N, C-alpha and C positions, 0 to 999 in steps of 0.2 A: 570184188574186193568188198569185204566185210568193213562196216561202217563203223566210226567211234563216235558216240553222244553223249558230251557232258551234260545228264539230267540231274539237276540240282534244285534245291529253296538257298535263299538269301534273303538279308534284311532290306529294306529300302535302302539302307547307306551300304550295302556290297557286302557284308560279313556274312560267312556261311557257316559260324560257330562263334560263339564267342570267346574270351580272350582264355577260359579254363575248359574248352572244348564243348563246350554246354550248349545244349538242345532244345532246351527245355522252351525256349522262347517260339519254335515252332506252331506250339499247342496252344498259345495264351490267349488265342483270342478267339473268338465264337467260330465254329463249323456245323450249325445247327443242320446242315445236309450231309454231314458226314461223307465228305465228298473226299476221295483220293487224288483228288487233281491230275486223273489219268494214269496213276501209277500204275497200277494193274494191267491196264491194256498196254502200257509201256513195257513190264516185263516180260511180256508172251513175244515182245521183240527182239530178244537177248538171250544168248545163252552163256557169259563170260562177263565177269567184273573186272575192273582194275579199281585197286587203292594204293594209298600210300602206306606204310607199317600204322601212322598214329591215326589216320583213320582207320585204320584195321580195328586197332584197339578201342576205338569209339564202340565201333558196330558191335563189337563183343560184349559190350557191355550197354549195348537196347534193347537186347532181350535174351530170354533163357537160354535158346537155342539160335546156334549160326543161321542170320535170316535168308541166306543164299544157299543154302547147303545142295542144292538141286540144281547150281550152277556151275560153270569152273570159274575160280575164284584166282587171281594173280595180283599177291602184295608187292608192291617194292618196296626196298628196304637197300639201306646201301652196307646193312653188318651181313658179314657172311657166318655170321655164328646161329643163326637162328634154326632150331631144330624144324621137327617139321612138327606141322597143325592139321588138325582134322580143315575139310573142306577146303584149303586155300595151298597155292606153290609160292613159295617165296621167289623173290625175282632179285637174282644180286648183277646179273649182267648186264651189260651197255643196253637199256630199255628201249633206246631208238632200234636197234637191232631187233630185239624181242617183238616189238609192237607191229614192226613192217611185217616179220615173219606171221606172227600173229593173223594179222592185215588179210595174208594169203591162202588161211588154210579155210577151208568148207564150213561154215555154221549161218548162225544169225549174228545181230549187230551186238556190238563189244558197248558195255556201258563204264564210262569213265566215272566211277560213283569219287573221286578225290584223295585229299585233299586239297588245299589251296595251293601248295608249292609243287603236287605233281599238275592240278590245272593249270600253272602257270609253265610251265616245261613242255607240257602237249602244245599250250596254243602258240608258245613260241616258236616250235619247231611244226608249225601245222599240221598236227595230228589229230586234231579235232573237226570232224566233219561235220558234228551238227551239234548244237547249243541250245537246250530247253531248260531255263531257266524260270520258277516260279517265284516271283518278288513278293514278299510277305509285310502286311503293312504294320512293321516296328523297326524302330532306329534303336540301334544297338547300341552306337556311340563307338565300341572298339570292338576288337575279335578278331578272325582269321579271314582274310578278305579272299571272296572267288577266285581270285589269281594273287596268291599271296606272294608279294615280291617281284612281279613284272615291272619290266622295266621299256619293254618296246610297246608301241600301238600297232593296234590291231583295229580294222575295219570290219563288221559283221554284214550280210546283210538280211536283215528282217523278213521271214515268210511267212509267219502267223503271228494271232493275237489272243487272247481269251482272258475274259476276266469274270470272276466269280462274286457271287454277291456278299462274301465278306470281306472283299478288297483286295485278294489275293491277285495278283494278273500272271499270266504263263506268255512267254516272248520264246519263241522259237527262232534259232538263227542259222543260216549256214556258212560256210568260212571257206 
């Protein structure tokens, strides 16, 4: 069965984006080694992405071209009136059934990109197999939580840690 990994960065106070979806805080501190924090190696292990519609809109604004064009991409949305879009398929059906069927298909790993509400829904339904979070040395004070709206307590098993010279911490958990 394929594995779903939530691979993400968050602020020290647990936010994945600012209140207006801003991400500029991710690059505001020094990175003299120009490290990618294992991103390229992680991309080699996956062939599918999952994201919420709001995250999809943010991703579209990050680069001139869609950054995951070489992957199979699913965008979860409550709206049934979304047209077609390049490089993505919109999912309006029951997400639990969709994900269960997807995990049964052959392929590499599946990357849960986010956002916070989707992360919380996946965690609550025990659909995340692995969490790799990069804790950035910045405090935002407010924004979109890693698990937006989560109301159920979950215990995770820490499997590895790595620290970078610029203060970024990589924490890996199995659920």
